[in-house]
N, C-alpha and C positions, 0 to 999 in steps of 0.2 A: 920935742916929744916928751911926754911925761914918763919918767923912769921909775918912780916909786909907785907902781900900779897897786901894790898891796895896801898902800895908805888910803886908797879910795874905796876899799871894801869894808863895809860895816859888818864886822863879824859879831859884835855884841848883840845886834838886833835879832840874830838867829837863836840866841839863848833864851830859855824859859818861854818858848813860844806857846801861846794859848792852844790847848789841846784841840778845841773845836776847829782851829784853823791850821792844824798840822795833819796828824795821821788819821784823824777820826772824821774826816769830811764826809758827809752824806751826799756824795756826788749826784746820785740819782734824784734825790729830792731837790737839790738846787737846779738841776737841769730841767726837771719837770716844772718847777715853779717858774723859771725863766727870769730874764732880767727885768722885764716890765713890772711883774708882780713883786719881785725882791726890792726894786727901787721904790715903788709906792709903799711897801710895808716898812721900809727902813726909815722913812721920813728924813732922809739925808740927801745932800747933794753929792751922791756917790757915783754918778754916771760920768763916763769919759766922753769927750767931744764926739758928736755924731758923725764926724768925718771918718772916724775909725770904724771900718766895716770888715766883715769877713771876706777873705780873698777867694774863697771857693764856697759854693752852695752847700748848706748843711753843716758847716763848721760850728762847733760849740765846745766849750772847755770850762772846767772848774778846777781851780788849784790855788796854791799859795803864791803871793806876789813876791818876785824878786825885782825891785826897781833898778833901772839902768838909765843913765843919762849920757848922751854922746855930744861931741862937737859936731857941727854941721858936716854931713857927708863923711863921717869917720866911724867905721864899725869895729874898731879895736875893742871898745868896751863889751861888745857882744861876745867876742872870743874870750875875754877875761871872765865874763859872767858864766860861761860854760864850766869853768873850773870851780866856781863858787857855788853854783846851783846844786840843789838837792832834789832827789826824786819827788815828783809831785809839784814842782815849781812851775809857775808861768812867768816868763820874762815880760816885764812891763817897761817899755822903753820910750823915753823922750828923745826922739830923733830930730827934733827941731822942725818938724813938718817938711823935712828935706826930701825932694823927689829924687831919690837915688836907691839903688838896690842894696840896702843894709843887710838883707837876709835872703838866702836862697837854698838850693837843695843841699849843698855841702854842710851848711850850718844846721839845717834840719836834721840831717843824718847824725851829726855830732850831738845835737840836743837830745834826740831819741836815745842815743847810747848812754846819756847821762841821766835819763829818766825825766827829763823836762817834758811837760805835757802840752805846752802851747806858747805862743808869742802874741803879745799886743804891742804895737808900735805906732807912735805918731810920726810916721815917716814911710818911705817906700820899701817894697820887697820885690823880688822877681822869682822866676822859675815856678810860677803859679801852678802849672799843670803837674809838675813834680811834687809840689807840696800837697796837692789834692790826692795824687796817686799814693802818697805815703800816709795820707790820712792825718796829717799834722795840722791842728787848728792854728790858723794865723789870721790876725785881725790888724789891718793897717789903714793908714790914711791915703795910701796910694800904691800903685804898681809902677815900677820904673826900672829900666835897665842900666841907668847911669852907674858907673863904678864908684867905689868909696876908697878912702885912704885909710891907713892904719898908723896914725901919728899921735893921737891923744887918748890917754887911758880913761878919760871921763870919770864917771862914778858907778860903782856897783854896790847895791845894798843900801844906799843913802836915799832917804825919801825924795820923791819927785812930785811935782804938781802938773796934772794934765786937765785943762779946763778948770772946773771948780773943785775937783777931787785931788786930795793928797794921797799918794800911794806909798805905803811903808812896807818893809819886809814882813811877811807873814800875814798881811791882809788877804782876804779871800777875793779872788777874781772869778767872776762869772761872765761868760761871753756867749752870745748866740746871735740869731738873725736880727734881733731888735737892737743890739748894742752891747756895751760893756759896762758892768758895774764893779766897783771895788768896795768891799765891806770891811770896815776896821775889824781887826781880829778879835778885839775885846767884845764886839757886838754880834759876832757871827751866830752864836746860838740863839740869841733873842730875835734877830732878824729872821732866822729860819722859822721860829715858832710863829711870828707875826705873819710871815708869808703863808704858812700853812692855814692860818686863820682866815687870811684874805682869800685864799683859794677856795676854802669851804664856803665863805660868804658868796663868792662869785658863782659857785655851783648852784647855790640857792637862787640867785638872781636869774641865772639861765633857765632854771626850772620854771620860775614864775613868768619869764618871757614866753617860754614855750606854751604856758597856760593862757596866754593872751594879755598879760599885764603890760603896761607901758613903763618905760624907764622913768618917766616923769613921776609916776606914783611909787615905783620901787625905791627910787633914791630920794623921794621927798622933794623934788625940784619944782612941783606944780605951784605956780603963783597962787597966793591966797585969793579966794573968791572965784577961781576957775574950776571947771569940772570937765 
């Protein structure tokens, strides 16, 4: 068992956090734009693996990332993360894709008490009905009842990689029915502006479609010499 759990907590990363990715998040705007628009606007490989899905219909969340890594089927790092997390954080967990119940109703209640706004985990969770009733957004790669051990402190606050995306403390997490994106904190403001521009452009496209135009012409996809 790892005894020096505090050595695995990256406290320096929480200092000097970019304002756009801390207390001044325009949550409503990010939720309205959604993950698909934000991903396209970012021009980044910022999406998490599509196996990570909402565990109850309608779940959506925006918040700052607190990355966590576990040993297989060991949820001690999640308990440790509750002590480190700040209000507005989303736990983003590399659970090794393990099909076990890393998280359930008790941890949800504890997370709510700490001001944590959601969980994203590449691993299993359980007590899904209770999570839905509590309105706590959870995105996971599976649902599983199998138990976990509490032997390895893993890491909390240290960057992790899920799929093509690296997740660092303070990055912005946006999750909805389409998936999960993680925007580097230094780029949050610029991605938001590009997302709004894309939203406006798509509103124009929809208006033109309603007027009878074809997407071939709207997007300029028509091959040369055809009409």
